[in-house]
C-alpha positions as protocol buffer text, in pm:
chain_id: "A"
residue {
  index: 1
  type: MET
  ca { x: -65 y: -194 z: -2765 }
}
residue {
  index: 2
  type: GLU
  ca { x: -175 y: -30 z: -2450 }
}
residue {
  index: 3
  type: LYS
  ca { x: -476 y: -155 z: -2447 }
}
residue {
  index: 4
  type: GLN
  ca { x: -421 y: -441 z: -2454 }
}
residue {
  index: 5
  type: ALA
  ca { x: -123 y: -395 z: -2143 }
}
residue {
  index: 6
  type: ARG
  ca { x: -408 y: -240 z: -2008 }
}
residue {
  index: 7
  type: ALA
  ca { x: -656 y: -553 z: -2072 }
}
residue {
  index: 8
  type: ALA
  ca { x: -408 y: -811 z: -1923 }
}
residue {
  index: 9
  type: ALA
  ca { x: -375 y: -592 z: -1610 }
}
residue {
  index: 10
  type: TYR
  ca { x: -736 y: -558 z: -1586 }
}
residue {
  index: 11
  type: ARG
  ca { x: -787 y: -986 z: -1620 }
}
residue {
  index: 12
  type: GLN
  ca { x: -459 y: -1031 z: -1364 }
}
residue {
  index: 13
  type: ALA
  ca { x: -618 y: -821 z: -1093 }
}
residue {
  index: 14
  type: ALA
  ca { x: -959 y: -1040 z: -1210 }
}
residue {
  index: 15
  type: GLU
  ca { x: -725 y: -1387 z: -1051 }
}
residue {
  index: 16
  type: ALA
  ca { x: -793 y: -1270 z: -715 }
}
residue {
  index: 17
  type: LEU
  ca { x: -1151 y: -1353 z: -776 }
}
residue {
  index: 18
  type: PRO
  ca { x: -1341 y: -1694 z: -614 }
}
residue {
  index: 19
  type: ALA
  ca { x: -1419 y: -1900 z: -947 }
}
residue {
  index: 20
  type: ARG
  ca { x: -1752 y: -1785 z: -1049 }
}
residue {
  index: 21
  type: LEU
  ca { x: -1645 y: -1416 z: -941 }
}
residue {
  index: 22
  type: ARG
  ca { x: -1428 y: -1402 z: -1199 }
}
residue {
  index: 23
  type: ARG
  ca { x: -1576 y: -1621 z: -1526 }
}
residue {
  index: 24
  type: GLU
  ca { x: -1767 y: -1279 z: -1465 }
}
residue {
  index: 25
  type: ALA
  ca { x: -1477 y: -1072 z: -1462 }
}
residue {
  index: 26
  type: LEU
  ca { x: -1370 y: -1235 z: -1776 }
}
residue {
  index: 27
  type: ALA
  ca { x: -1650 y: -1219 z: -1940 }
}
residue {
  index: 28
  type: LEU
  ca { x: -1607 y: -877 z: -2001 }
}
residue {
  index: 29
  type: PRO
  ca { x: -1531 y: -782 z: -2349 }
}
residue {
  index: 30
  type: PRO
  ca { x: -1220 y: -755 z: -2427 }
}
residue {
  index: 31
  type: GLU
  ca { x: -1220 y: -344 z: -2473 }
}
residue {
  index: 32
  type: GLU
  ca { x: -1440 y: -256 z: -2201 }
}
residue {
  index: 33
  type: GLN
  ca { x: -1159 y: -445 z: -2020 }
}
residue {
  index: 34
  type: SER
  ca { x: -872 y: -236 z: -2067 }
}
residue {
  index: 35
  type: ARG
  ca { x: -1076 y: 80 z: -1932 }
}
residue {
  index: 36
  type: ALA
  ca { x: -1191 y: -99 z: -1649 }
}
residue {
  index: 37
  type: GLU
  ca { x: -1056 y: 49 z: -1358 }
}
residue {
  index: 38
  type: GLU
  ca { x: -1181 y: -114 z: -1061 }
}
residue {
  index: 39
  type: LEU
  ca { x: -1393 y: -455 z: -991 }
}
residue {
  index: 40
  type: ARG
  ca { x: -1723 y: -358 z: -713 }
}
residue {
  index: 41
  type: LEU
  ca { x: -1795 y: -601 z: -508 }
}
residue {
  index: 42
  type: ARG
  ca { x: -2089 y: -548 z: -246 }
}
residue {
  index: 43
  type: ALA
  ca { x: -2282 y: -811 z: -104 }
}
residue {
  index: 44
  type: GLY
  ca { x: -2618 y: -867 z: -171 }
}
residue {
  index: 45
  type: ARG
  ca { x: -2596 y: -680 z: -487 }
}
residue {
  index: 46
  type: PRO
  ca { x: -2381 y: -815 z: -806 }
}
residue {
  index: 47
  type: MET
  ca { x: -2094 y: -698 z: -863 }
}
residue {
  index: 48
  type: THR
  ca { x: -2001 y: -419 z: -1107 }
}
residue {
  index: 49
  type: ALA
  ca { x: -1698 y: -242 z: -1233 }
}
residue {
  index: 50
  type: LEU
  ca { x: -1606 y: 88 z: -1301 }
}
residue {
  index: 51
  type: ILE
  ca { x: -1555 y: 199 z: -1631 }
}
residue {
  index: 52
  type: GLU
  ca { x: -1487 y: 537 z: -1667 }
}
residue {
  index: 53
  type: GLY
  ca { x: -1643 y: 713 z: -1360 }
}
residue {
  index: 54
  type: ARG
  ca { x: -2007 y: 454 z: -1402 }
}
residue {
  index: 55
  type: GLU
  ca { x: -2006 y: 141 z: -1323 }
}
residue {
  index: 56
  type: LEU
  ca { x: -2129 y: -145 z: -1528 }
}
residue {
  index: 57
  type: PRO
  ca { x: -2269 y: -491 z: -1358 }
}
residue {
  index: 58
  type: LEU
  ca { x: -2138 y: -858 z: -1395 }
}
residue {
  index: 59
  type: GLY
  ca { x: -2392 y: -1119 z: -1424 }
}
residue {
  index: 60
  type: GLU
  ca { x: -2702 y: -1087 z: -1175 }
}
residue {
  index: 61
  type: LEU
  ca { x: -2615 y: -1290 z: -885 }
}
residue {
  index: 62
  type: PRO
  ca { x: -2577 y: -1097 z: -606 }
}
residue {
  index: 63
  type: VAL
  ca { x: -2185 y: -1115 z: -411 }
}
residue {
  index: 64
  type: GLU
  ca { x: -2192 y: -1381 z: -61 }
}
residue {
  index: 65
  type: VAL
  ca { x: -2044 y: -1269 z: 231 }
}
residue {
  index: 66
  type: GLY
  ca { x: -1835 y: -1597 z: 201 }
}
residue {
  index: 67
  type: GLU
  ca { x: -1728 y: -1471 z: -133 }
}
residue {
  index: 68
  type: LEU
  ca { x: -1596 y: -1213 z: -12 }
}
residue {
  index: 69
  type: GLU
  ca { x: -1380 y: -1454 z: 241 }
}
residue {
  index: 70
  type: GLN
  ca { x: -1243 y: -1667 z: -59 }
}
residue {
  index: 71
  type: LEU
  ca { x: -1115 y: -1327 z: -236 }
}
residue {
  index: 72
  type: LEU
  ca { x: -937 y: -1278 z: 129 }
}
residue {
  index: 73
  type: GLU
  ca { x: -755 y: -1550 z: 137 }
}
residue {
  index: 74
  type: ILE
  ca { x: -685 y: -1596 z: -244 }
}
residue {
  index: 75
  type: ALA
  ca { x: -561 y: -1260 z: -195 }
}
residue {
  index: 76
  type: SER
  ca { x: -337 y: -1335 z: 91 }
}
residue {
  index: 77
  type: HIS
  ca { x: -245 y: -1693 z: 9 }
}
residue {
  index: 78
  type: ALA
  ca { x: -410 y: -1828 z: 308 }
}
residue {
  index: 79
  type: SER
  ca { x: -273 y: -1646 z: 504 }
}
residue {
  index: 80
  type: VAL
  ca { x: -447 y: -1379 z: 635 }
}
residue {
  index: 81
  type: HIS
  ca { x: -239 y: -1333 z: 1018 }
}
residue {
  index: 82
  type: ALA
  ca { x: 42 y: -1234 z: 736 }
}
residue {
  index: 83
  type: VAL
  ca { x: -123 y: -943 z: 578 }
}
residue {
  index: 84
  type: LEU
  ca { x: -315 y: -763 z: 884 }
}
residue {
  index: 85
  type: PRO
  ca { x: -92 y: -491 z: 933 }
}
residue {
  index: 86
  type: GLN
  ca { x: -256 y: -407 z: 555 }
}
residue {
  index: 87
  type: LEU
  ca { x: -544 y: -505 z: 675 }
}
residue {
  index: 88
  type: ARG
  ca { x: -534 y: -287 z: 942 }
}
residue {
  index: 89
  type: ARG
  ca { x: -511 y: 19 z: 731 }
}
residue {
  index: 90
  type: GLY
  ca { x: -853 y: -155 z: 452 }
}
residue {
  index: 91
  type: TYR
  ca { x: -689 y: -266 z: 195 }
}
residue {
  index: 92
  type: LEU
  ca { x: -376 y: -492 z: 19 }
}
residue {
  index: 93
  type: THR
  ca { x: -163 y: -528 z: -238 }
}
residue {
  index: 94
  type: ILE
  ca { x: -96 y: -839 z: -400 }
}
residue {
  index: 95
  type: ALA
  ca { x: 85 y: -928 z: -731 }
}
residue {
  index: 96
  type: GLY
  ca { x: 109 y: -662 z: -1039 }
}
residue {
  index: 97
  type: GLY
  ca { x: 53 y: -382 z: -762 }
}
residue {
  index: 98
  type: HIS
  ca { x: -325 y: -405 z: -765 }
}
residue {
  index: 99
  type: ARG
  ca { x: -517 y: -376 z: -384 }
}
residue {
  index: 100
  type: VAL
  ca { x: -799 y: -495 z: -251 }
}
residue {
  index: 101
  type: GLY
  ca { x: -943 y: -264 z: -60 }
}
residue {
  index: 102
  type: LEU
  ca { x: -1160 y: -432 z: 164 }
}
residue {
  index: 103
  type: CYS
  ca { x: -1464 y: -317 z: 414 }
}
residue {
  index: 104
  type: GLY
  ca { x: -1702 y: -470 z: 691 }
}
residue {
  index: 105
  type: THR
  ca { x: -1745 y: -449 z: 1070 }
}
residue {
  index: 106
  type: ALA
  ca { x: -1402 y: -339 z: 1230 }
}
residue {
  index: 107
  type: VAL
  ca { x: -1266 y: -571 z: 1556 }
}
residue {
  index: 108
  type: LEU
  ca { x: -1092 y: -320 z: 1791 }
}
residue {
  index: 109
  type: ARG
  ca { x: -847 y: -405 z: 1992 }
}
residue {
  index: 110
  type: GLU
  ca { x: -665 y: -100 z: 2262 }
}
residue {
  index: 111
  type: GLY
  ca { x: -886 y: 127 z: 2039 }
}
residue {
  index: 112
  type: GLU
  ca { x: -699 y: -23 z: 1672 }
}
residue {
  index: 113
  type: ILE
  ca { x: -864 y: -196 z: 1372 }
}
residue {
  index: 114
  type: HIS
  ca { x: -750 y: -556 z: 1447 }
}
residue {
  index: 115
  type: ALA
  ca { x: -939 y: -677 z: 1226 }
}
residue {
  index: 116
  type: LEU
  ca { x: -1261 y: -693 z: 967 }
}
residue {
  index: 117
  type: SER
  ca { x: -1523 y: -950 z: 1041 }
}
residue {
  index: 118
  type: PRO
  ca { x: -1799 y: -1033 z: 859 }
}
residue {
  index: 119
  type: LEU
  ca { x: -1622 y: -829 z: 481 }
}
residue {
  index: 120
  type: SER
  ca { x: -1963 y: -605 z: 366 }
}
residue {
  index: 121
  type: SER
  ca { x: -1772 y: -507 z: 42 }
}
residue {
  index: 122
  type: ALA
  ca { x: -1453 y: -459 z: -135 }
}
residue {
  index: 123
  type: ASP
  ca { x: -1302 y: -325 z: -404 }
}
residue {
  index: 124
  type: ILE
  ca { x: -1005 y: -447 z: -656 }
}
residue {
  index: 125
  type: ARG
  ca { x: -834 y: -136 z: -842 }
}
residue {
  index: 126
  type: VAL
  ca { x: -673 y: -231 z: -1161 }
}
residue {
  index: 127
  type: ALA
  ca { x: -349 y: -69 z: -1166 }
}
residue {
  index: 128
  type: ARG
  ca { x: -191 y: 20 z: -1461 }
}
residue {
  index: 129
  type: GLN
  ca { x: 172 y: 166 z: -1558 }
}
residue {
  index: 130
  type: VAL
  ca { x: 167 y: 445 z: -1824 }
}
residue {
  index: 131
  type: LYS
  ca { x: 495 y: 523 z: -1949 }
}
residue {
  index: 132
  type: GLY
  ca { x: 519 y: 820 z: -2073 }
}
residue {
  index: 133
  type: ALA
  ca { x: 338 y: 964 z: -1918 }
}
residue {
  index: 134
  type: CYS
  ca { x: 583 y: 1248 z: -1795 }
}
residue {
  index: 135
  type: ALA
  ca { x: 674 y: 1309 z: -2183 }
}
residue {
  index: 136
  type: PRO
  ca { x: 452 y: 1643 z: -2272 }
}
residue {
  index: 137
  type: VAL
  ca { x: 584 y: 1771 z: -1933 }
}
residue {
  index: 138
  type: LEU
  ca { x: 939 y: 1685 z: -1833 }
}
residue {
  index: 139
  type: ASP
  ca { x: 1142 y: 1882 z: -2085 }
}
residue {
  index: 140
  type: ARG
  ca { x: 990 y: 2241 z: -1906 }
}
residue {
  index: 141
  type: LEU
  ca { x: 1073 y: 2038 z: -1543 }
}
residue {
  index: 142
  type: CYS
  ca { x: 1426 y: 1952 z: -1655 }
}
residue {
  index: 143
  type: PRO
  ca { x: 1543 y: 2281 z: -1794 }
}
residue {
  index: 144
  type: GLY
  ca { x: 1935 y: 2191 z: -1885 }
}
residue {
  index: 145
  type: GLY
  ca { x: 1829 y: 1785 z: -1779 }
}
residue {
  index: 146
  type: VAL
  ca { x: 1791 y: 1852 z: -1422 }
}
residue {
  index: 147
  type: LEU
  ca { x: 1473 y: 1835 z: -1292 }
}
residue {
  index: 148
  type: ARG
  ca { x: 1370 y: 2089 z: -1089 }
}
residue {
  index: 149
  type: ASP
  ca { x: 1125 y: 2117 z: -770 }
}
residue {
  index: 150
  type: THR
  ca { x: 731 y: 2008 z: -891 }
}
residue {
  index: 151
  type: LEU
  ca { x: 399 y: 2007 z: -706 }
}
residue {
  index: 152
  type: ILE
  ca { x: 165 y: 1834 z: -954 }
}
residue {
  index: 153
  type: LEU
  ca { x: -158 y: 1926 z: -902 }
}
residue {
  index: 154
  type: SER
  ca { x: -594 y: 1790 z: -991 }
}
residue {
  index: 155
  type: PRO
  ca { x: -840 y: 1759 z: -858 }
}
residue {
  index: 156
  type: PRO
  ca { x: -941 y: 1287 z: -759 }
}
residue {
  index: 157
  type: GLY
  ca { x: -897 y: 1082 z: -1032 }
}
residue {
  index: 158
  type: LEU
  ca { x: -734 y: 1287 z: -1320 }
}
residue {
  index: 159
  type: GLY
  ca { x: -350 y: 1097 z: -1286 }
}
residue {
  index: 160
  type: LYS
  ca { x: -195 y: 1246 z: -1076 }
}
residue {
  index: 161
  type: THR
  ca { x: -35 y: 942 z: -875 }
}
residue {
  index: 162
  type: THR
  ca { x: 28 y: 826 z: -1273 }
}
residue {
  index: 163
  type: LEU
  ca { x: 180 y: 1140 z: -1373 }
}
residue {
  index: 164
  type: LEU
  ca { x: 431 y: 1156 z: -1064 }
}
residue {
  index: 165
  type: ARG
  ca { x: 546 y: 747 z: -1046 }
}
residue {
  index: 166
  type: ASP
  ca { x: 577 y: 834 z: -1440 }
}
residue {
  index: 167
  type: LEU
  ca { x: 822 y: 1172 z: -1325 }
}
residue {
  index: 168
  type: ILE
  ca { x: 981 y: 918 z: -1118 }
}
residue {
  index: 169
  type: ARG
  ca { x: 1099 y: 712 z: -1337 }
}
residue {
  index: 170
  type: ALA
  ca { x: 1188 y: 889 z: -1545 }
}
residue {
  index: 171
  type: VAL
  ca { x: 1499 y: 1121 z: -1358 }
}
residue {
  index: 172
  type: SER
  ca { x: 1527 y: 802 z: -1199 }
}
residue {
  index: 173
  type: GLU
  ca { x: 1659 y: 581 z: -1503 }
}
residue {
  index: 174
  type: GLY
  ca { x: 1779 y: 965 z: -1620 }
}
residue {
  index: 175
  type: GLU
  ca { x: 1490 y: 915 z: -1972 }
}
residue {
  index: 176
  type: GLY
  ca { x: 1468 y: 1267 z: -2129 }
}
residue {
  index: 177
  type: CYS
  ca { x: 1724 y: 1407 z: -1820 }
}
residue {
  index: 178
  type: LEU
  ca { x: 1987 y: 1345 z: -1623 }
}
residue {
  index: 179
  type: PRO
  ca { x: 1956 y: 999 z: -1387 }
}
residue {
  index: 180
  type: ARG
  ca { x: 1896 y: 1084 z: -1015 }
}
residue {
  index: 181
  type: ARG
  ca { x: 1892 y: 863 z: -663 }
}
residue {
  index: 182
  type: VAL
  ca { x: 1513 y: 915 z: -637 }
}
residue {
  index: 183
  type: ALA
  ca { x: 1359 y: 785 z: -254 }
}
residue {
  index: 184
  type: LEU
  ca { x: 1032 y: 783 z: -255 }
}
residue {
  index: 185
  type: ALA
  ca { x: 781 y: 760 z: 61 }
}
residue {
  index: 186
  type: ASP
  ca { x: 508 y: 561 z: -62 }
}
residue {
  index: 187
  type: GLU
  ca { x: 261 y: 556 z: 265 }
}
residue {
  index: 188
  type: ARG
  ca { x: -11 y: 422 z: 50 }
}
residue {
  index: 189
  type: GLY
  ca { x: 141 y: 197 z: -148 }
}
residue {
  index: 190
  type: GLU
  ca { x: -33 y: 362 z: -428 }
}
residue {
  index: 191
  type: VAL
  ca { x: 320 y: 493 z: -601 }
}
residue {
  index: 192
  type: ALA
  ca { x: 553 y: 187 z: -634 }
}
residue {
  index: 193
  type: ALA
  ca { x: 301 y: -124 z: -493 }
}
residue {
  index: 194
  type: LEU
  ca { x: 583 y: -343 z: -354 }
}
residue {
  index: 195
  type: TYR
  ca { x: 527 y: -664 z: -314 }
}
residue {
  index: 196
  type: GLY
  ca { x: 760 y: -861 z: -143 }
}
residue {
  index: 197
  type: GLY
  ca { x: 952 y: -575 z: -108 }
}
residue {
  index: 198
  type: VAL
  ca { x: 987 y: -542 z: -503 }
}
residue {
  index: 199
  type: PRO
  ca { x: 779 y: -308 z: -690 }
}
residue {
  index: 200
  type: GLN
  ca { x: 527 y: -358 z: -886 }
}
residue {
  index: 201
  type: LEU
  ca { x: 485 y: -73 z: -1054 }
}
residue {
  index: 202
  type: GLU
  ca { x: 833 y: 39 z: -1204 }
}
residue {
  index: 203
  type: VAL
  ca { x: 965 y: 353 z: -1080 }
}
residue {
  index: 204
  type: GLY
  ca { x: 1310 y: 273 z: -1244 }
}
residue {
  index: 205
  type: ARG
  ca { x: 1716 y: 90 z: -1121 }
}
residue {
  index: 206
  type: ARG
  ca { x: 1793 y: 415 z: -899 }
}
residue {
  index: 207
  type: THR
  ca { x: 1497 y: 479 z: -651 }
}
residue {
  index: 208
  type: ASP
  ca { x: 1377 y: 323 z: -302 }
}
residue {
  index: 209
  type: VAL
  ca { x: 1129 y: 302 z: -139 }
}
residue {
  index: 210
  type: MET
  ca { x: 994 y: 345 z: 173 }
}
residue {
  index: 211
  type: GLU
  ca { x: 605 y: 231 z: 243 }
}
residue {
  index: 212
  type: GLY
  ca { x: 323 y: 172 z: 506 }
}
residue {
  index: 213
  type: CYS
  ca { x: 451 y: 478 z: 721 }
}
residue {
  index: 214
  type: PRO
  ca { x: 368 y: 837 z: 747 }
}
residue {
  index: 215
  type: LYS
  ca { x: 523 y: 1041 z: 501 }
}
residue {
  index: 216
  type: ALA
  ca { x: 631 y: 1329 z: 728 }
}
residue {
  index: 217
  type: ALA
  ca { x: 854 y: 1030 z: 959 }
}
residue {
  index: 218
  type: GLY
  ca { x: 907 y: 792 z: 585 }
}
residue {
  index: 219
  type: LEU
  ca { x: 1091 y: 1149 z: 456 }
}
residue {
  index: 220
  type: MET
  ca { x: 1303 y: 1195 z: 750 }
}
residue {
  index: 221
  type: LEU
  ca { x: 1367 y: 905 z: 689 }
}
residue {
  index: 222
  type: LEU
  ca { x: 1482 y: 837 z: 350 }
}
residue {
  index: 223
  type: LEU
  ca { x: 1693 y: 1191 z: 365 }
}
residue {
  index: 224
  type: ARG
  ca { x: 1911 y: 1017 z: 642 }
}
residue {
  index: 225
  type: ALA
  ca { x: 1930 y: 721 z: 529 }
}
residue {
  index: 226
  type: MET
  ca { x: 1943 y: 684 z: 122 }
}
residue {
  index: 227
  type: ASN
  ca { x: 2090 y: 985 z: 70 }
}
residue {
  index: 228
  type: PRO
  ca { x: 1853 y: 1066 z: -193 }
}
residue {
  index: 229
  type: GLN
  ca { x: 1899 y: 1350 z: -493 }
}
residue {
  index: 230
  type: VAL
  ca { x: 1564 y: 1367 z: -538 }
}
residue {
  index: 231
  type: LEU
  ca { x: 1270 y: 1303 z: -267 }
}
residue {
  index: 232
  type: ALA
  ca { x: 915 y: 1217 z: -355 }
}
residue {
  index: 233
  type: ALA
  ca { x: 606 y: 1210 z: -192 }
}
residue {
  index: 234
  type: ASP
  ca { x: 174 y: 1130 z: -282 }
}
residue {
  index: 235
  type: GLU
  ca { x: -56 y: 1386 z: -123 }
}
residue {
  index: 236
  type: ILE
  ca { x: 37 y: 1652 z: 152 }
}
residue {
  index: 237
  type: THR
  ca { x: -206 y: 1629 z: 281 }
}
residue {
  index: 238
  type: ALA
  ca { x: -101 y: 1704 z: 680 }
}
residue {
  index: 239
  type: PRO
  ca { x: 76 y: 2029 z: 816 }
}
residue {
  index: 240
  type: GLU
  ca { x: 405 y: 1743 z: 916 }
}
residue {
  index: 241
  type: ASP
  ca { x: 467 y: 1696 z: 542 }
}
residue {
  index: 242
  type: VAL
  ca { x: 505 y: 2051 z: 501 }
}
residue {
  index: 243
  type: GLN
  ca { x: 692 y: 2071 z: 711 }
}
residue {
  index: 244
  type: ALA
  ca { x: 949 y: 1781 z: 673 }
}
residue {
  index: 245
  type: LEU
  ca { x: 938 y: 1869 z: 303 }
}
residue {
  index: 246
  type: ALA
  ca { x: 1018 y: 2269 z: 437 }
}
residue {
  index: 247
  type: GLN
  ca { x: 1328 y: 2039 z: 659 }
}
residue {
  index: 248
  type: ALA
  ca { x: 1428 y: 1871 z: 262 }
}
residue {
  index: 249
  type: ALA
  ca { x: 1459 y: 2186 z: 39 }
}
residue {
  index: 250
  type: GLY
  ca { x: 1735 y: 2281 z: 340 }
}
residue {
  index: 251
  type: CYS
  ca { x: 1882 y: 1986 z: 236 }
}
residue {
  index: 252
  type: GLY
  ca { x: 1923 y: 2041 z: -101 }
}
residue {
  index: 253
  type: VAL
  ca { x: 1746 y: 1751 z: -181 }
}
residue {
  index: 254
  type: THR
  ca { x: 1456 y: 1862 z: -545 }
}
residue {
  index: 255
  type: LEU
  ca { x: 1137 y: 1750 z: -446 }
}
residue {
  index: 256
  type: LEU
  ca { x: 889 y: 1626 z: -660 }
}
residue {
  index: 257
  type: ALA
  ca { x: 486 y: 1597 z: -437 }
}
residue {
  index: 258
  type: THR
  ca { x: 157 y: 1656 z: -523 }
}
residue {
  index: 259
  type: ALA
  ca { x: -185 y: 1739 z: -399 }
}
residue {
  index: 260
  type: HIS
  ca { x: -583 y: 1764 z: -449 }
}
residue {
  index: 261
  type: ALA
  ca { x: -642 y: 2068 z: -590 }
}
residue {
  index: 262
  type: ARG
  ca { x: -803 y: 2230 z: -910 }
}
residue {
  index: 263
  type: GLY
  ca { x: -498 y: 2467 z: -978 }
}
residue {
  index: 264
  type: ARG
  ca { x: -252 y: 2713 z: -787 }
}
residue {
  index: 265
  type: GLU
  ca { x: -592 y: 3018 z: -670 }
}
residue {
  index: 266
  type: ASP
  ca { x: -778 y: 2720 z: -523 }
}
residue {
  index: 267
  type: LEU
  ca { x: -430 y: 2541 z: -360 }
}
residue {
  index: 268
  type: GLY
  ca { x: -399 y: 2944 z: -255 }
}
residue {
  index: 269
  type: ARG
  ca { x: -759 y: 2944 z: -75 }
}
residue {
  index: 270
  type: ARG
  ca { x: -637 y: 2681 z: 155 }
}
residue {
  index: 271
  type: GLY
  ca { x: -416 y: 2730 z: 457 }
}
residue {
  index: 272
  type: LEU
  ca { x: -180 y: 2403 z: 434 }
}
residue {
  index: 273
  type: TYR
  ca { x: -102 y: 2418 z: 82 }
}
residue {
  index: 274
  type: ARG
  ca { x: -131 y: 2777 z: 69 }
}
residue {
  index: 275
  type: GLU
  ca { x: 251 y: 2728 z: 291 }
}
residue {
  index: 276
  type: LEU
  ca { x: 324 y: 2523 z: 44 }
}
residue {
  index: 277
  type: LEU
  ca { x: 393 y: 2826 z: -227 }
}
residue {
  index: 278
  type: ASP
  ca { x: 383 y: 3073 z: 103 }
}
residue {
  index: 279
  type: ARG
  ca { x: 816 y: 2907 z: 179 }
}
residue {
  index: 280
  type: GLY
  ca { x: 886 y: 2858 z: -219 }
}
residue {
  index: 281
  type: LEU
  ca { x: 964 y: 2507 z: -169 }
}
residue {
  index: 282
  type: PHE
  ca { x: 813 y: 2473 z: -538 }
}
residue {
  index: 283
  type: GLN
  ca { x: 959 y: 2619 z: -825 }
}
residue {
  index: 284
  type: ASN
  ca { x: 727 y: 2450 z: -1112 }
}
residue {
  index: 285
  type: LEU
  ca { x: 379 y: 2397 z: -1058 }
}
residue {
  index: 286
  type: VAL
  ca { x: 162 y: 2142 z: -1310 }
}
residue {
  index: 287
  type: THR
  ca { x: -177 y: 2148 z: -1252 }
}
residue {
  index: 288
  type: ILE
  ca { x: -376 y: 1844 z: -1457 }
}
residue {
  index: 289
  type: ARG
  ca { x: -687 y: 1975 z: -1661 }
}
residue {
  index: 290
  type: ARG
  ca { x: -957 y: 1735 z: -1803 }
}
residue {
  index: 291
  type: THR
  ca { x: -1026 y: 1740 z: -2162 }
}
residue {
  index: 292
  type: GLU
  ca { x: -1297 y: 1625 z: -2426 }
}
residue {
  index: 293
  type: GLY
  ca { x: -994 y: 1381 z: -2561 }
}
residue {
  index: 294
  type: GLY
  ca { x: -850 y: 1309 z: -2177 }
}
residue {
  index: 295
  type: ARG
  ca { x: -588 y: 1506 z: -1986 }
}
residue {
  index: 296
  type: ALA
  ca { x: -429 y: 1831 z: -2025 }
}
residue {
  index: 297
  type: TYR
  ca { x: -102 y: 1960 z: -1914 }
}
residue {
  index: 298
  type: GLU
  ca { x: -20 y: 2349 z: -1737 }
}
residue {
  index: 299
  type: VAL
  ca { x: 310 y: 2371 z: -1611 }
}
residue {
  index: 300
  type: GLU
  ca { x: 363 y: 2737 z: -1413 }
}
residue {
  index: 301
  type: GLU
  ca { x: 707 y: 2830 z: -1319 }
}
residue {
  index: 302
  type: LEU
  ca { x: 690 y: 2995 z: -971 }
}
residue {
  index: 303
  type: ARG
  ca { x: 999 y: 3160 z: -902 }
}
C-alpha cells in the first residue's frame, strides 16, 4: 500500500510537466515511480528522476527552455504574477504539496529578485506523507503521554522533516500521546505545504501553520497569536531562531525542532547549536542514522 501511495504521489507531481515530458515521466516503471524523489529538468539535457541519490535519464531528447516556461504556466495555473512571492524564494508549492524549484537568470529590482528569466532548470520534489514515521520513538518522547522538548538531528536527506511532520501530526491528533495544540513555523513550506491555505500534508487537526516568513518572526507571532502548547520549526539555522526558541521556552511552551548535525558531538562543535545545549532548551535528542535496512533512530535524554 505504501509503494502504491508513493507511486501515486509521483504521478500527481508529474501532472505539472508539459505533455512530452509528462509522458516520459509516466513511462518510468511503477516500482521506480514509488522510489523517485525528484524530477530534474535542465535546459539542453534530458530530464532525469532522482532515485536513492542517483539521477536516472528519462527519454533521450533534451529539455527545451520553452518547456520550462510551460512548466511554470501549468504550476501557476497561468497566473505567474499570483505566485511571484513564492518565485522570489526560488520555488512554488503545487497541489499535493509537491514543490517546483526554479533556476535561471535573476531579474533584480532594488536588489531583490523580481523574476527568473529565462529559466534554465527546474526541480519537482515529490511530496510524500509517511504516516507512522514517528512510531519507533513516540513512546520515549512522550513519557506519561506528554511530549517533551525534542530536537531532531541528521545530515541532509535522512528524513528529519518527515519525522518532524509525523510527530506534529501524532501530537496534534493525540495519537499515542495526549492531544496538544501545535503551532508550526513553516518558513519554506516543506512541512505542511500550504496550498490555497490548506495543508497538503497531514499535520493534525489541532495544528496552526505560519508559512513564508522567517522562523524567528513566525515563532514569535504564533506564540503571541495562537496560544500553542507545542511550538515547532524545521531547521534551526540562525542565532535569532535560538533566541526565539529560548523566549518561547520561558513561556512554558514545549519545543519541537530539527537541525543539521550527525549527532550530539557534531552539534556541540558548532557555536550556534552548542548554545541550544548550553541553554538546556531540549530534553530529548533524536539522531537519525542511515543503516543497511534504511534508517535508525537514537533517542538520548539531555536532562
